[in-house]
Gaussian input, Z-matrix of N, CA and C with variables (Angstrom, degrees):
# hf/3-21g

backbone

0 1
 N
 C     1     B1
 C     2     B2     1     A1
 N     3     B3     2     A2     1     D1
 C     4     B4     3     A3     2     D2
 C     5     B5     4     A4     3     D3
 N     6     B6     5     A5     4     D4
 C     7     B7     6     A6     5     D5
 C     8     B8     7     A7     6     D6
 N     9     B9     8     A8     7     D7
 C    10    B10     9     A9     8     D8
 C    11    B11    10    A10     9     D9
 N    12    B12    11    A11    10    D10
 C    13    B13    12    A12    11    D11
 C    14    B14    13    A13    12    D12
 N    15    B15    14    A14    13    D13
 C    16    B16    15    A15    14    D14
 C    17    B17    16    A16    15    D15
 N    18    B18    17    A17    16    D16
 C    19    B19    18    A18    17    D17
 C    20    B20    19    A19    18    D18
 N    21    B21    20    A20    19    D19
 C    22    B22    21    A21    20    D20
 C    23    B23    22    A22    21    D21
 N    24    B24    23    A23    22    D22
 C    25    B25    24    A24    23    D23
 C    26    B26    25    A25    24    D24
 N    27    B27    26    A26    25    D25
 C    28    B28    27    A27    26    D26
 C    29    B29    28    A28    27    D27
 N    30    B30    29    A29    28    D28
 C    31    B31    30    A30    29    D29
 C    32    B32    31    A31    30    D30
 N    33    B33    32    A32    31    D31
 C    34    B34    33    A33    32    D32
 C    35    B35    34    A34    33    D33
 N    36    B36    35    A35    34    D34
 C    37    B37    36    A36    35    D35
 C    38    B38    37    A37    36    D36
 N    39    B39    38    A38    37    D37
 C    40    B40    39    A39    38    D38
 C    41    B41    40    A40    39    D39
 N    42    B42    41    A41    40    D40
 C    43    B43    42    A42    41    D41
 C    44    B44    43    A43    42    D42
 N    45    B45    44    A44    43    D43
 C    46    B46    45    A45    44    D44
 C    47    B47    46    A46    45    D45
 N    48    B48    47    A47    46    D46
 C    49    B49    48    A48    47    D47
 C    50    B50    49    A49    48    D48
 N    51    B51    50    A50    49    D49
 C    52    B52    51    A51    50    D50
 C    53    B53    52    A52    51    D51
 N    54    B54    53    A53    52    D52
 C    55    B55    54    A54    53    D53
 C    56    B56    55    A55    54    D54
 N    57    B57    56    A56    55    D55
 C    58    B58    57    A57    56    D56
 C    59    B59    58    A58    57    D57
 N    60    B60    59    A59    58    D58
 C    61    B61    60    A60    59    D59
 C    62    B62    61    A61    60    D60
 N    63    B63    62    A62    61    D61
 C    64    B64    63    A63    62    D62
 C    65    B65    64    A64    63    D63
 N    66    B66    65    A65    64    D64
 C    67    B67    66    A66    65    D65
 C    68    B68    67    A67    66    D66
 N    69    B69    68    A68    67    D67
 C    70    B70    69    A69    68    D68
 C    71    B71    70    A70    69    D69
 N    72    B72    71    A71    70    D70
 C    73    B73    72    A72    71    D71
 C    74    B74    73    A73    72    D72
 N    75    B75    74    A74    73    D73
 C    76    B76    75    A75    74    D74
 C    77    B77    76    A76    75    D75
 N    78    B78    77    A77    76    D76
 C    79    B79    78    A78    77    D77
 C    80    B80    79    A79    78    D78
 N    81    B81    80    A80    79    D79
 C    82    B82    81    A81    80    D80
 C    83    B83    82    A82    81    D81
 N    84    B84    83    A83    82    D82
 C    85    B85    84    A84    83    D83
 C    86    B86    85    A85    84    D84
 N    87    B87    86    A86    85    D85
 C    88    B88    87    A87    86    D86
 C    89    B89    88    A88    87    D87
 N    90    B90    89    A89    88    D88
 C    91    B91    90    A90    89    D89
 C    92    B92    91    A91    90    D90
 N    93    B93    92    A92    91    D91
 C    94    B94    93    A93    92    D92
 C    95    B95    94    A94    93    D93
 N    96    B96    95    A95    94    D94
 C    97    B97    96    A96    95    D95
 C    98    B98    97    A97    96    D96
 N    99    B99    98    A98    97    D97
 C   100   B100    99    A99    98    D98
 C   101   B101   100   A100    99    D99
 N   102   B102   101   A101   100   D100
 C   103   B103   102   A102   101   D101
 C   104   B104   103   A103   102   D102
 N   105   B105   104   A104   103   D103
 C   106   B106   105   A105   104   D104
 C   107   B107   106   A106   105   D105
 N   108   B108   107   A107   106   D106
 C   109   B109   108   A108   107   D107
 C   110   B110   109   A109   108   D108
 N   111   B111   110   A110   109   D109
 C   112   B112   111   A111   110   D110
 C   113   B113   112   A112   111   D111
 N   114   B114   113   A113   112   D112
 C   115   B115   114   A114   113   D113
 C   116   B116   115   A115   114   D114
 N   117   B117   116   A116   115   D115
 C   118   B118   117   A117   116   D116
 C   119   B119   118   A118   117   D117
 N   120   B120   119   A119   118   D118
 C   121   B121   120   A120   119   D119
 C   122   B122   121   A121   120   D120
 N   123   B123   122   A122   121   D121
 C   124   B124   123   A123   122   D122
 C   125   B125   124   A124   123   D123
 N   126   B126   125   A125   124   D124
 C   127   B127   126   A126   125   D125
 C   128   B128   127   A127   126   D126
 N   129   B129   128   A128   127   D127
 C   130   B130   129   A129   128   D128
 C   131   B131   130   A130   129   D129
 N   132   B132   131   A131   130   D130
 C   133   B133   132   A132   131   D131
 C   134   B134   133   A133   132   D132
 N   135   B135   134   A134   133   D133
 C   136   B136   135   A135   134   D134
 C   137   B137   136   A136   135   D135
 N   138   B138   137   A137   136   D136
 C   139   B139   138   A138   137   D137
 C   140   B140   139   A139   138   D138
 N   141   B141   140   A140   139   D139
 C   142   B142   141   A141   140   D140
 C   143   B143   142   A142   141   D141
 N   144   B144   143   A143   142   D142
 C   145   B145   144   A144   143   D143
 C   146   B146   145   A145   144   D144
 N   147   B147   146   A146   145   D145
 C   148   B148   147   A147   146   D146
 C   149   B149   148   A148   147   D147
 N   150   B150   149   A149   148   D148
 C   151   B151   150   A150   149   D149
 C   152   B152   151   A151   150   D150
 N   153   B153   152   A152   151   D151
 C   154   B154   153   A153   152   D152
 C   155   B155   154   A154   153   D153
 N   156   B156   155   A155   154   D154
 C   157   B157   156   A156   155   D155
 C   158   B158   157   A157   156   D156
 N   159   B159   158   A158   157   D157
 C   160   B160   159   A159   158   D158
 C   161   B161   160   A160   159   D159
 N   162   B162   161   A161   160   D160
 C   163   B163   162   A162   161   D161
 C   164   B164   163   A163   162   D162
 N   165   B165   164   A164   163   D163
 C   166   B166   165   A165   164   D164
 C   167   B167   166   A166   165   D165
 N   168   B168   167   A167   166   D166
 C   169   B169   168   A168   167   D167
 C   170   B170   169   A169   168   D168
 N   171   B171   170   A170   169   D169
 C   172   B172   171   A171   170   D170
 C   173   B173   172   A172   171   D171
 N   174   B174   173   A173   172   D172
 C   175   B175   174   A174   173   D173
 C   176   B176   175   A175   174   D174
 N   177   B177   176   A176   175   D175
 C   178   B178   177   A177   176   D176
 C   179   B179   178   A178   177   D177
 N   180   B180   179   A179   178   D178
 C   181   B181   180   A180   179   D179
 C   182   B182   181   A181   180   D180
 N   183   B183   182   A182   181   D181
 C   184   B184   183   A183   182   D182
 C   185   B185   184   A184   183   D183
 N   186   B186   185   A185   184   D184
 C   187   B187   186   A186   185   D185
 C   188   B188   187   A187   186   D186
 N   189   B189   188   A188   187   D187
 C   190   B190   189   A189   188   D188
 C   191   B191   190   A190   189   D189
 N   192   B192   191   A191   190   D190
 C   193   B193   192   A192   191   D191
 C   194   B194   193   A193   192   D192
 N   195   B195   194   A194   193   D193
 C   196   B196   195   A195   194   D194
 C   197   B197   196   A196   195   D195
 N   198   B198   197   A197   196   D196
 C   199   B199   198   A198   197   D197
 C   200   B200   199   A199   198   D198
 N   201   B201   200   A200   199   D199
 C   202   B202   201   A201   200   D200
 C   203   B203   202   A202   201   D201
 N   204   B204   203   A203   202   D202
 C   205   B205   204   A204   203   D203
 C   206   B206   205   A205   204   D204
 N   207   B207   206   A206   205   D205
 C   208   B208   207   A207   206   D206
 C   209   B209   208   A208   207   D207
 N   210   B210   209   A209   208   D208
 C   211   B211   210   A210   209   D209
 C   212   B212   211   A211   210   D210
 N   213   B213   212   A212   211   D211
 C   214   B214   213   A213   212   D212
 C   215   B215   214   A214   213   D213
 N   216   B216   215   A215   214   D214
 C   217   B217   216   A216   215   D215
 C   218   B218   217   A217   216   D216
 N   219   B219   218   A218   217   D217
 C   220   B220   219   A219   218   D218
 C   221   B221   220   A220   219   D219
 N   222   B222   221   A221   220   D220
 C   223   B223   222   A222   221   D221
 C   224   B224   223   A223   222   D222
 N   225   B225   224   A224   223   D223
 C   226   B226   225   A225   224   D224
 C   227   B227   226   A226   225   D225
 N   228   B228   227   A227   226   D226
 C   229   B229   228   A228   227   D227
 C   230   B230   229   A229   228   D228
 N   231   B231   230   A230   229   D229
 C   232   B232   231   A231   230   D230
 C   233   B233   232   A232   231   D231
 N   234   B234   233   A233   232   D232
 C   235   B235   234   A234   233   D233
 C   236   B236   235   A235   234   D234
 N   237   B237   236   A236   235   D235
 C   238   B238   237   A237   236   D236
 C   239   B239   238   A238   237   D237
 N   240   B240   239   A239   238   D238
 C   241   B241   240   A240   239   D239
 C   242   B242   241   A241   240   D240
 N   243   B243   242   A242   241   D241
 C   244   B244   243   A243   242   D242
 C   245   B245   244   A244   243   D243
 N   246   B246   245   A245   244   D244
 C   247   B247   246   A246   245   D245
 C   248   B248   247   A247   246   D246
 N   249   B249   248   A248   247   D247
 C   250   B250   249   A249   248   D248
 C   251   B251   250   A250   249   D249
 N   252   B252   251   A251   250   D250
 C   253   B253   252   A252   251   D251
 C   254   B254   253   A253   252   D252
 N   255   B255   254   A254   253   D253
 C   256   B256   255   A255   254   D254
 C   257   B257   256   A256   255   D255
 N   258   B258   257   A257   256   D256
 C   259   B259   258   A258   257   D257
 C   260   B260   259   A259   258   D258
 N   261   B261   260   A260   259   D259
 C   262   B262   261   A261   260   D260
 C   263   B263   262   A262   261   D261
 N   264   B264   263   A263   262   D262
 C   265   B265   264   A264   263   D263
 C   266   B266   265   A265   264   D264
 N   267   B267   266   A266   265   D265
 C   268   B268   267   A267   266   D266
 C   269   B269   268   A268   267   D267
 N   270   B270   269   A269   268   D268
 C   271   B271   270   A270   269   D269
 C   272   B272   271   A271   270   D270
 N   273   B273   272   A272   271   D271
 C   274   B274   273   A273   272   D272
 C   275   B275   274   A274   273   D273
 N   276   B276   275   A275   274   D274
 C   277   B277   276   A276   275   D275
 C   278   B278   277   A277   276   D276
 N   279   B279   278   A278   277   D277
 C   280   B280   279   A279   278   D278
 C   281   B281   280   A280   279   D279
 N   282   B282   281   A281   280   D280
 C   283   B283   282   A282   281   D281
 C   284   B284   283   A283   282   D282
 N   285   B285   284   A284   283   D283
 C   286   B286   285   A285   284   D284
 C   287   B287   286   A286   285   D285
 N   288   B288   287   A287   286   D286
 C   289   B289   288   A288   287   D287
 C   290   B290   289   A289   288   D288
 N   291   B291   290   A290   289   D289
 C   292   B292   291   A291   290   D290
 C   293   B293   292   A292   291   D291
 N   294   B294   293   A293   292   D292
 C   295   B295   294   A294   293   D293
 C   296   B296   295   A295   294   D294
 N   297   B297   296   A296   295   D295
 C   298   B298   297   A297   296   D296
 C   299   B299   298   A298   297   D297
 N   300   B300   299   A299   298   D298
 C   301   B301   300   A300   299   D299
 C   302   B302   301   A301   300   D300
 N   303   B303   302   A302   301   D301
 C   304   B304   303   A303   302   D302
 C   305   B305   304   A304   303   D303
 N   306   B306   305   A305   304   D304
 C   307   B307   306   A306   305   D305
 C   308   B308   307   A307   306   D306
 N   309   B309   308   A308   307   D307
 C   310   B310   309   A309   308   D308
 C   311   B311   310   A310   309   D309
 N   312   B312   311   A311   310   D310
 C   313   B313   312   A312   311   D311
 C   314   B314   313   A313   312   D312
 N   315   B315   314   A314   313   D313
 C   316   B316   315   A315   314   D314
 C   317   B317   316   A316   315   D315
 N   318   B318   317   A317   316   D316
 C   319   B319   318   A318   317   D317
 C   320   B320   319   A319   318   D318
 N   321   B321   320   A320   319   D319
 C   322   B322   321   A321   320   D320
 C   323   B323   322   A322   321   D321
 N   324   B324   323   A323   322   D322
 C   325   B325   324   A324   323   D323
 C   326   B326   325   A325   324   D324
 N   327   B327   326   A326   325   D325
 C   328   B328   327   A327   326   D326
 C   329   B329   328   A328   327   D327
 N   330   B330   329   A329   328   D328
 C   331   B331   330   A330   329   D329
 C   332   B332   331   A331   330   D330
 N   333   B333   332   A332   331   D331
 C   334   B334   333   A333   332   D332
 C   335   B335   334   A334   333   D333
 N   336   B336   335   A335   334   D334
 C   337   B337   336   A336   335   D335
 C   338   B338   337   A337   336   D336
 N   339   B339   338   A338   337   D337
 C   340   B340   339   A339   338   D338
 C   341   B341   340   A340   339   D339

   B1=1.4866
   B2=1.5764
   B3=1.2741
   B4=1.4618
   B5=1.4984
   B6=1.3918
   B7=1.3920
   B8=1.4582
   B9=1.3017
   B10=1.5856
   B11=1.4805
   B12=1.3265
   B13=1.4271
   B14=1.5071
   B15=1.3790
   B16=1.5203
   B17=1.4329
   B18=1.2354
   B19=1.5009
   B20=1.6040
   B21=1.3091
   B22=1.5364
   B23=1.5598
   B24=1.3203
   B25=1.5438
   B26=1.4535
   B27=1.2780
   B28=1.4899
   B29=1.5079
   B30=1.4356
   B31=1.4177
   B32=1.5104
   B33=1.3435
   B34=1.4062
   B35=1.6439
   B36=1.3444
   B37=1.5230
   B38=1.5430
   B39=1.3283
   B40=1.5184
   B41=1.6058
   B42=1.3296
   B43=1.4119
   B44=1.5709
   B45=1.3635
   B46=1.4647
   B47=1.4630
   B48=1.3359
   B49=1.5543
   B50=1.4426
   B51=1.3707
   B52=1.4146
   B53=1.5234
   B54=1.2832
   B55=1.4902
   B56=1.5057
   B57=1.3132
   B58=1.5305
   B59=1.4321
   B60=1.3572
   B61=1.4617
   B62=1.3408
   B63=1.2977
   B64=1.4856
   B65=1.4749
   B66=1.3165
   B67=1.4475
   B68=1.4939
   B69=1.3137
   B70=1.4930
   B71=1.5047
   B72=1.4225
   B73=1.3665
   B74=1.5847
   B75=1.3314
   B76=1.4373
   B77=1.4292
   B78=1.3942
   B79=1.4295
   B80=1.6027
   B81=1.3346
   B82=1.5157
   B83=1.5229
   B84=1.2872
   B85=1.4700
   B86=1.5493
   B87=1.2966
   B88=1.4910
   B89=1.4910
   B90=1.3353
   B91=1.3952
   B92=1.6028
   B93=1.3413
   B94=1.4769
   B95=1.5376
   B96=1.3978
   B97=1.4054
   B98=1.5042
   B99=1.3885
   B100=1.4452
   B101=1.5542
   B102=1.2704
   B103=1.4667
   B104=1.5278
   B105=1.3930
   B106=1.3707
   B107=1.4769
   B108=1.3611
   B109=1.5665
   B110=1.4992
   B111=1.3683
   B112=1.3822
   B113=1.4123
   B114=1.3772
   B115=1.3556
   B116=1.4881
   B117=1.3161
   B118=1.5620
   B119=1.5107
   B120=1.3580
   B121=1.4983
   B122=1.4676
   B123=1.3190
   B124=1.4777
   B125=1.5179
   B126=1.2972
   B127=1.4317
   B128=1.6390
   B129=1.2001
   B130=1.5232
   B131=1.5355
   B132=1.3129
   B133=1.5459
   B134=1.4797
   B135=1.2954
   B136=1.5076
   B137=1.4826
   B138=1.3264
   B139=1.3991
   B140=1.6272
   B141=1.3239
   B142=1.4993
   B143=1.6675
   B144=1.3209
   B145=1.4536
   B146=1.5397
   B147=1.2417
   B148=1.4977
   B149=1.4687
   B150=1.2633
   B151=1.4856
   B152=1.4819
   B153=1.3064
   B154=1.4828
   B155=1.4975
   B156=1.3212
   B157=1.5329
   B158=1.4783
   B159=1.3708
   B160=1.3844
   B161=1.5071
   B162=1.3227
   B163=1.4904
   B164=1.5578
   B165=1.3026
   B166=1.4270
   B167=1.6317
   B168=1.2357
   B169=1.5590
   B170=1.5872
   B171=1.2194
   B172=1.5449
   B173=1.5234
   B174=1.2894
   B175=1.4974
   B176=1.4909
   B177=1.3442
   B178=1.5060
   B179=1.4989
   B180=1.3073
   B181=1.5364
   B182=1.5141
   B183=1.3293
   B184=1.5251
   B185=1.5177
   B186=1.2824
   B187=1.4800
   B188=1.4609
   B189=1.3201
   B190=1.4586
   B191=1.4073
   B192=1.4055
   B193=1.5072
   B194=1.4848
   B195=1.3995
   B196=1.5133
   B197=1.5821
   B198=1.3108
   B199=1.4415
   B200=1.5145
   B201=1.4485
   B202=1.3292
   B203=1.4909
   B204=1.3361
   B205=1.5478
   B206=1.5158
   B207=1.3167
   B208=1.5193
   B209=1.5378
   B210=1.3924
   B211=1.4199
   B212=1.5397
   B213=1.3860
   B214=1.4753
   B215=1.4890
   B216=1.4078
   B217=1.3721
   B218=1.5389
   B219=1.3340
   B220=1.3853
   B221=1.5694
   B222=1.3335
   B223=1.5497
   B224=1.4307
   B225=1.3206
   B226=1.4212
   B227=1.4994
   B228=1.3896
   B229=1.4266
   B230=1.4467
   B231=1.4395
   B232=1.3840
   B233=1.5736
   B234=1.3507
   B235=1.4198
   B236=1.5427
   B237=1.4316
   B238=1.4053
   B239=1.5505
   B240=1.3095
   B241=1.4890
   B242=1.5421
   B243=1.3180
   B244=1.4472
   B245=1.5241
   B246=1.3487
   B247=1.4858
   B248=1.5476
   B249=1.2715
   B250=1.4752
   B251=1.5426
   B252=1.2983
   B253=1.4115
   B254=1.5732
   B255=1.3950
   B256=1.4548
   B257=1.5058
   B258=1.3674
   B259=1.4620
   B260=1.5135
   B261=1.3823
   B262=1.4719
   B263=1.6419
   B264=1.2920
   B265=1.3820
   B266=1.5407
   B267=1.3219
   B268=1.4549
   B269=1.5380
   B270=1.3152
   B271=1.5090
   B272=1.5167
   B273=1.3036
   B274=1.4059
   B275=1.5272
   B276=1.3481
   B277=1.5111
   B278=1.3770
   B279=1.2708
   B280=1.5173
   B281=1.4072
   B282=1.3095
   B283=1.5092
   B284=1.5869
   B285=1.2915
   B286=1.4039
   B287=1.4372
   B288=1.2792
   B289=1.4750
   B290=1.6230
   B291=1.3119
   B292=1.4331
   B293=1.5286
   B294=1.3418
   B295=1.4778
   B296=1.5130
   B297=1.3766
   B298=1.4179
   B299=1.5627
   B300=1.3176
   B301=1.4404
   B302=1.4912
   B303=1.3952
   B304=1.5328
   B305=1.5032
   B306=1.3370
   B307=1.4152
   B308=1.5924
   B309=1.2771
   B310=1.3968
   B311=1.6147
   B312=1.3747
   B313=1.4433
   B314=1.4643
   B315=1.3266
   B316=1.4614
   B317=1.4034
   B318=1.3913
   B319=1.4243
   B320=1.5413
   B321=1.2775
   B322=1.4294
   B323=1.4854
   B324=1.3409
   B325=1.4710
   B326=1.6134
   B327=1.2778
   B328=1.4213
   B329=1.5941
   B330=1.2927
   B331=1.5232
   B332=1.4869
   B333=1.3044
   B334=1.4465
   B335=1.5526
   B336=1.2575
   B337=1.5709
   B338=1.5364
   B339=1.2964
   B340=1.5611
   B341=1.5415
   A1=110.31
   A2=119.23
   A3=116.35
   A4=110.72
   A5=115.62
   A6=123.82
   A7=115.81
   A8=120.38
   A9=119.84
   A10=104.76
   A11=112.88
   A12=124.14
   A13=111.47
   A14=115.30
   A15=117.60
   A16=112.41
   A17=119.36
   A18=126.57
   A19=108.00
   A20=111.77
   A21=119.01
   A22=107.68
   A23=114.70
   A24=112.02
   A25=117.50
   A26=118.11
   A27=125.00
   A28=107.22
   A29=115.23
   A30=117.41
   A31=111.72
   A32=117.47
   A33=124.11
   A34=111.22
   A35=105.04
   A36=116.46
   A37=109.09
   A38=115.68
   A39=123.07
   A40=108.15
   A41=115.25
   A42=119.16
   A43=116.47
   A44=114.55
   A45=115.59
   A46=113.68
   A47=116.62
   A48=120.03
   A49=108.98
   A50=124.04
   A51=123.85
   A52=111.57
   A53=119.17
   A54=121.16
   A55=110.52
   A56=121.08
   A57=125.01
   A58=110.36
   A59=112.59
   A60=119.67
   A61=119.32
   A62=123.38
   A63=130.04
   A64=117.75
   A65=116.40
   A66=123.18
   A67=111.86
   A68=111.22
   A69=120.43
   A70=113.50
   A71=113.41
   A72=118.79
   A73=114.02
   A74=113.23
   A75=118.26
   A76=110.32
   A77=119.14
   A78=118.80
   A79=110.56
   A80=113.88
   A81=115.19
   A82=116.86
   A83=114.20
   A84=122.39
   A85=106.72
   A86=117.53
   A87=120.87
   A88=109.68
   A89=120.77
   A90=124.60
   A91=108.44
   A92=113.69
   A93=120.32
   A94=109.19
   A95=118.24
   A96=115.40
   A97=116.27
   A98=115.97
   A99=118.78
   A100=111.61
   A101=117.76
   A102=123.02
   A103=108.96
   A104=112.91
   A105=118.64
   A106=113.78
   A107=114.06
   A108=112.86
   A109=110.68
   A110=122.96
   A111=120.97
   A112=113.95
   A113=122.50
   A114=124.74
   A115=114.79
   A116=118.71
   A117=123.47
   A118=107.47
   A119=121.11
   A120=119.95
   A121=107.47
   A122=123.20
   A123=122.02
   A124=113.03
   A125=116.00
   A126=122.22
   A127=105.32
   A128=113.23
   A129=121.37
   A130=113.72
   A131=111.45
   A132=117.16
   A133=112.33
   A134=118.91
   A135=124.00
   A136=112.77
   A137=116.49
   A138=123.21
   A139=110.97
   A140=111.78
   A141=115.84
   A142=108.30
   A143=111.29
   A144=111.05
   A145=115.06
   A146=116.00
   A147=120.75
   A148=111.93
   A149=116.10
   A150=126.20
   A151=110.48
   A152=118.82
   A153=124.18
   A154=111.75
   A155=112.40
   A156=117.25
   A157=108.75
   A158=112.51
   A159=125.54
   A160=111.73
   A161=115.92
   A162=118.86
   A163=109.24
   A164=114.58
   A165=121.46
   A166=108.54
   A167=116.65
   A168=121.12
   A169=101.43
   A170=114.09
   A171=120.05
   A172=115.15
   A173=116.67
   A174=117.04
   A175=113.33
   A176=117.99
   A177=119.01
   A178=111.68
   A179=119.14
   A180=114.23
   A181=106.16
   A182=109.26
   A183=118.23
   A184=112.27
   A185=114.58
   A186=120.15
   A187=113.17
   A188=113.92
   A189=120.29
   A190=110.83
   A191=119.51
   A192=119.11
   A193=106.69
   A194=110.26
   A195=115.58
   A196=99.60
   A197=114.07
   A198=124.11
   A199=120.99
   A200=108.40
   A201=114.85
   A202=114.63
   A203=117.73
   A204=123.56
   A205=108.70
   A206=116.07
   A207=120.66
   A208=110.72
   A209=114.61
   A210=124.14
   A211=115.82
   A212=112.38
   A213=115.71
   A214=102.85
   A215=116.87
   A216=121.79
   A217=116.21
   A218=124.73
   A219=121.87
   A220=105.14
   A221=109.37
   A222=116.29
   A223=111.15
   A224=121.97
   A225=125.44
   A226=113.73
   A227=117.74
   A228=124.12
   A229=104.64
   A230=117.93
   A231=116.07
   A232=113.70
   A233=116.93
   A234=122.57
   A235=111.16
   A236=114.74
   A237=121.22
   A238=113.12
   A239=116.14
   A240=118.70
   A241=115.19
   A242=115.34
   A243=119.82
   A244=114.00
   A245=115.35
   A246=118.36
   A247=114.05
   A248=118.94
   A249=116.64
   A250=109.90
   A251=116.20
   A252=124.45
   A253=108.75
   A254=115.42
   A255=112.14
   A256=112.48
   A257=111.18
   A258=117.83
   A259=112.49
   A260=110.06
   A261=120.25
   A262=106.82
   A263=117.90
   A264=120.44
   A265=108.91
   A266=118.51
   A267=128.84
   A268=113.45
   A269=120.89
   A270=121.95
   A271=112.26
   A272=121.39
   A273=122.93
   A274=109.63
   A275=120.21
   A276=117.18
   A277=113.68
   A278=121.96
   A279=124.56
   A280=111.63
   A281=118.31
   A282=115.50
   A283=114.05
   A284=114.04
   A285=117.23
   A286=119.40
   A287=115.64
   A288=125.62
   A289=108.54
   A290=117.68
   A291=121.27
   A292=112.20
   A293=111.23
   A294=118.87
   A295=108.17
   A296=116.86
   A297=123.60
   A298=112.18
   A299=118.21
   A300=124.62
   A301=115.36
   A302=114.25
   A303=119.63
   A304=111.05
   A305=115.15
   A306=120.14
   A307=108.76
   A308=119.40
   A309=119.03
   A310=110.00
   A311=113.17
   A312=115.75
   A313=105.96
   A314=119.38
   A315=123.99
   A316=115.06
   A317=121.26
   A318=126.66
   A319=108.78
   A320=122.06
   A321=127.01
   A322=113.85
   A323=116.64
   A324=114.43
   A325=107.28
   A326=113.38
   A327=125.07
   A328=108.01
   A329=118.09
   A330=114.07
   A331=109.57
   A332=114.15
   A333=119.82
   A334=111.58
   A335=114.16
   A336=121.85
   A337=107.03
   A338=118.46
   A339=120.35
   A340=109.43
   D1=122.90
   D2=-178.27
   D3=-77.97
   D4=156.99
   D5=-178.38
   D6=-72.21
   D7=152.46
   D8=178.47
   D9=-83.04
   D10=135.58
   D11=171.25
   D12=-82.25
   D13=171.20
   D14=164.64
   D15=-63.25
   D16=-36.04
   D17=177.55
   D18=-59.37
   D19=-50.95
   D20=-178.03
   D21=-60.13
   D22=-46.92
   D23=177.91
   D24=-64.77
   D25=-37.18
   D26=179.51
   D27=-61.57
   D28=-51.17
   D29=-174.73
   D30=-68.47
   D31=-30.75
   D32=177.34
   D33=-62.13
   D34=-44.67
   D35=-178.55
   D36=-63.50
   D37=-45.19
   D38=174.50
   D39=-54.94
   D40=-56.43
   D41=179.97
   D42=-54.71
   D43=-31.97
   D44=176.47
   D45=-74.95
   D46=-33.74
   D47=-172.00
   D48=-96.01
   D49=1.90
   D50=178.07
   D51=-121.68
   D52=22.86
   D53=-170.37
   D54=-79.17
   D55=-14.06
   D56=175.61
   D57=-96.86
   D58=143.65
   D59=170.87
   D60=-41.07
   D61=130.98
   D62=177.77
   D63=70.10
   D64=17.22
   D65=-178.58
   D66=-56.23
   D67=-45.10
   D68=178.63
   D69=-50.06
   D70=-48.41
   D71=179.32
   D72=-62.46
   D73=-38.52
   D74=178.78
   D75=-65.69
   D76=-39.85
   D77=-176.72
   D78=-71.10
   D79=-29.56
   D80=170.53
   D81=-64.79
   D82=-36.85
   D83=176.60
   D84=-65.95
   D85=-45.50
   D86=-177.92
   D87=-65.58
   D88=-33.54
   D89=179.50
   D90=-64.91
   D91=-44.48
   D92=-177.32
   D93=-64.76
   D94=-41.94
   D95=-173.07
   D96=-92.36
   D97=-17.00
   D98=-171.28
   D99=75.20
   D100=155.78
   D101=179.13
   D102=-142.88
   D103=137.83
   D104=166.15
   D105=-67.73
   D106=163.08
   D107=-179.10
   D108=-56.78
   D109=-39.10
   D110=176.30
   D111=-61.53
   D112=-46.67
   D113=177.18
   D114=-61.97
   D115=-40.16
   D116=174.42
   D117=-60.63
   D118=-45.41
   D119=-178.60
   D120=-62.28
   D121=-43.28
   D122=177.68
   D123=-61.88
   D124=-41.81
   D125=-178.08
   D126=-60.09
   D127=-54.77
   D128=177.89
   D129=-50.56
   D130=-52.73
   D131=176.42
   D132=-58.06
   D133=-36.99
   D134=172.61
   D135=-60.82
   D136=-51.61
   D137=-174.10
   D138=-66.55
   D139=-40.54
   D140=-175.07
   D141=-77.55
   D142=-21.86
   D143=-178.57
   D144=67.66
   D145=-169.21
   D146=171.23
   D147=-56.04
   D148=-63.95
   D149=-179.40
   D150=-161.76
   D151=155.27
   D152=172.92
   D153=-169.83
   D154=-171.08
   D155=177.55
   D156=171.11
   D157=175.61
   D158=174.91
   D159=-146.95
   D160=154.29
   D161=-174.79
   D162=-89.07
   D163=160.03
   D164=-175.51
   D165=-74.53
   D166=159.81
   D167=172.66
   D168=-141.08
   D169=-178.71
   D170=177.19
   D171=-51.56
   D172=-33.01
   D173=-174.58
   D174=-112.41
   D175=-2.16
   D176=-175.39
   D177=-139.03
   D178=133.28
   D179=179.34
   D180=-82.00
   D181=167.18
   D182=178.03
   D183=-72.56
   D184=148.15
   D185=-178.40
   D186=-133.60
   D187=138.57
   D188=174.77
   D189=-134.97
   D190=140.19
   D191=-173.57
   D192=-148.11
   D193=166.51
   D194=179.23
   D195=-156.17
   D196=142.29
   D197=177.95
   D198=-67.15
   D199=-31.89
   D200=173.95
   D201=-75.76
   D202=115.39
   D203=-176.22
   D204=88.08
   D205=-1.21
   D206=177.49
   D207=51.64
   D208=48.94
   D209=-176.16
   D210=-93.78
   D211=136.92
   D212=179.46
   D213=-134.51
   D214=125.65
   D215=168.75
   D216=-100.69
   D217=143.81
   D218=-178.91
   D219=-141.19
   D220=135.22
   D221=-179.58
   D222=-160.05
   D223=151.98
   D224=170.26
   D225=-71.70
   D226=-24.43
   D227=163.66
   D228=-91.75
   D229=169.24
   D230=175.63
   D231=-71.48
   D232=120.64
   D233=-178.29
   D234=-58.85
   D235=136.12
   D236=173.95
   D237=-104.06
   D238=99.59
   D239=-179.35
   D240=-52.52
   D241=-29.23
   D242=-178.40
   D243=-67.68
   D244=-29.54
   D245=-177.98
   D246=-128.35
   D247=-18.58
   D248=-179.79
   D249=-88.92
   D250=152.52
   D251=174.27
   D252=-81.56
   D253=135.49
   D254=178.46
   D255=-72.58
   D256=155.15
   D257=178.48
   D258=-74.91
   D259=-38.45
   D260=179.69
   D261=-121.78
   D262=142.40
   D263=-179.84
   D264=-156.09
   D265=126.58
   D266=-179.53
   D267=37.40
   D268=-89.90
   D269=-174.37
   D270=-68.86
   D271=-38.75
   D272=176.57
   D273=-68.88
   D274=-32.78
   D275=174.92
   D276=-74.83
   D277=-28.81
   D278=169.98
   D279=-70.61
   D280=-39.03
   D281=176.87
   D282=-68.19
   D283=-34.85
   D284=171.48
   D285=-63.24
   D286=-41.51
   D287=174.67
   D288=-58.63
   D289=-47.40
   D290=177.80
   D291=-56.47
   D292=-44.03
   D293=-172.34
   D294=-70.90
   D295=-53.52
   D296=-174.89
   D297=-61.72
   D298=-44.90
   D299=-175.39
   D300=-100.89
   D301=1.34
   D302=178.18
   D303=51.76
   D304=50.44
   D305=-178.81
   D306=-90.34
   D307=116.93
   D308=177.81
   D309=-79.83
   D310=164.89
   D311=176.77
   D312=-118.02
   D313=117.47
   D314=-177.88
   D315=-66.60
   D316=-9.59
   D317=175.27
   D318=-79.71
   D319=-25.35
   D320=175.47
   D321=-75.41
   D322=96.41
   D323=-175.92
   D324=-109.49
   D325=146.05
   D326=-178.73
   D327=-67.24
   D328=123.02
   D329=176.48
   D330=-77.92
   D331=152.94
   D332=179.56
   D333=-64.05
   D334=132.45
   D335=-172.05
   D336=-89.74
   D337=-5.70
   D338=178.46
   D339=-136.52

């Protein structure tokens, strides 16, 4: 089994958080407005839903995900959430969402430099 690349992990993340209709539009709106950590956690929980997944093919690893704990598992075999460690979980899922969708946090203010 081949190793997961950063590209594989990023694409698996995107697959997990865009499985519902119009998710791309919602992520664009979230990018424009910015989200606090609490709002981002709520948005990710919504997009991940209770649980879901998709099987692997030649170009994409299998993905399994759940809203509780913001967990995403990725594997070239089908990931088993009962025994496998998630690739993304809570804070790392939120960090990836901010990086992929360039979502600012309005609570992060620039301190005065003078």
